[in-house]
C-alpha positions as CSV (number, residue, x, y, z in Angstrom):
1,M,-15.3,-5.6,-16.2
2,Q,-18.0,-8.2,-15.6
3,V,-20.7,-5.9,-16.8
4,N,-19.1,-5.1,-20.1
5,E,-18.0,-8.7,-20.6
6,E,-14.3,-7.9,-20.9
7,I,-13.4,-10.9,-18.7
8,D,-15.4,-13.2,-21.0
9,A,-13.5,-11.6,-24.0
10,L,-10.2,-12.3,-22.3
11,T,-11.2,-15.9,-21.7
12,T,-12.3,-16.3,-25.3
13,L,-8.9,-15.0,-26.5
14,G,-7.2,-17.6,-24.4
15,I,-5.8,-15.1,-21.9
16,S,-6.2,-15.9,-18.2
17,P,-8.0,-13.1,-16.4
18,I,-6.2,-13.9,-13.2
19,E,-2.7,-13.4,-14.8
20,F,-3.8,-10.4,-16.9
21,L,-5.9,-8.5,-14.3
22,V,-5.2,-9.8,-10.8
23,L,-1.4,-10.5,-10.8
24,P,-0.4,-6.9,-11.9
25,R,-2.5,-5.4,-9.1
26,I,-1.1,-7.7,-6.5
27,L,2.4,-6.9,-7.6
28,A,1.8,-3.2,-7.7
29,L,0.3,-3.0,-4.2
30,S,2.9,-5.3,-2.7
31,L,5.6,-3.0,-4.1
32,M,4.0,0.3,-3.5
33,M,2.7,-0.1,0.0
34,P,6.2,-0.3,1.5
35,L,7.2,2.8,-0.4
36,L,4.1,4.6,0.9
37,S,4.9,3.4,4.4
38,L,8.5,4.7,4.0
39,Y,7.2,8.0,2.8
40,A,4.8,8.3,5.7
41,D,7.5,7.4,8.2
42,L,9.8,10.1,6.8
43,M,7.1,12.7,6.8
44,G,6.3,11.8,10.4
45,I,9.9,12.2,11.5
46,L,10.2,15.5,9.6
47,G,6.9,16.7,11.2
48,G,8.2,15.8,14.6
49,L,11.4,17.7,13.8
50,L,9.4,20.8,12.8
51,I,7.2,20.7,15.9
52,G,10.2,20.0,18.2
53,V,12.3,22.8,16.8
54,T,9.6,25.5,16.6
55,M,7.3,24.8,19.6
56,L,9.4,22.8,22.1
57,D,12.7,24.8,21.7
58,L,14.8,21.7,20.8
59,N,17.7,22.2,18.5
60,F,18.2,19.9,15.5
61,W,21.0,17.9,17.0
62,E,19.0,17.0,20.1
63,Y,16.1,15.9,18.1
64,Y,18.3,13.8,15.8
65,L,20.1,12.1,18.7
66,K,16.9,11.2,20.5
67,T,15.3,10.0,17.3
68,C,18.3,7.7,16.6
69,E,18.1,6.4,20.2
70,T,14.4,5.7,20.0
71,V,13.9,4.4,16.5
72,H,15.8,1.2,15.7
73,L,16.4,-0.4,12.3
74,N,14.4,-3.4,13.4
75,D,11.3,-1.2,13.5
76,F,12.0,-0.1,10.0
77,W,12.1,-3.6,8.6
78,V,9.0,-4.8,10.5
79,G,7.1,-1.8,9.1
80,L,8.2,-2.5,5.6
81,F,7.3,-6.2,5.9
82,S,3.9,-5.5,7.4
83,A,3.1,-2.9,4.8
84,S,3.9,-5.3,1.9
85,V,1.7,-8.0,3.6
86,F,-1.1,-5.5,4.0
87,G,-0.8,-4.5,0.3
88,V,-1.1,-8.1,-0.7
89,L,-4.2,-8.6,1.5
90,V,-5.9,-5.5,0.2
91,A,-5.2,-6.5,-3.4
92,L,-6.5,-10.0,-2.9
93,A,-9.6,-8.9,-1.2
94,S,-10.4,-6.2,-3.8
95,C,-9.7,-8.5,-6.7
96,L,-11.8,-11.2,-5.2
97,R,-14.8,-8.8,-4.8
98,G,-14.2,-7.5,-8.3
99,M,-14.2,-10.9,-9.9
100,E,-17.4,-11.9,-7.9
101,C,-19.2,-8.9,-9.2
102,G,-22.5,-9.4,-11.0
103,R,-23.4,-8.5,-14.6
104,S,-25.8,-5.7,-13.9
105,A,-25.3,-2.0,-13.0
106,S,-27.0,-2.6,-9.6
107,A,-24.6,-5.4,-8.8
108,V,-21.6,-3.1,-9.3
109,G,-22.8,-0.7,-6.6
């Protein structure tokens, strides 16, 4: 957006580029990273169930009980919190590099 001068146009119109461009990206990543982490956890548990039942001759109930013994709710909350922090850090780093970009095609990459 630096190359095509959209950020300058937003500033000329009186719209803060930070509020208009950066804030939605930070909110989106901080909300979607925990959902992505939850999805990955669920797929990992289901993949373990599939391998356990088909290759290791476990039945469903054994796998369920051992998973409930091993995985605690505290692990779930720590994972969601760390995923949201990671999402904010990725959004801040990427928005910082995007705002520092130069005004030529070679500066973009």
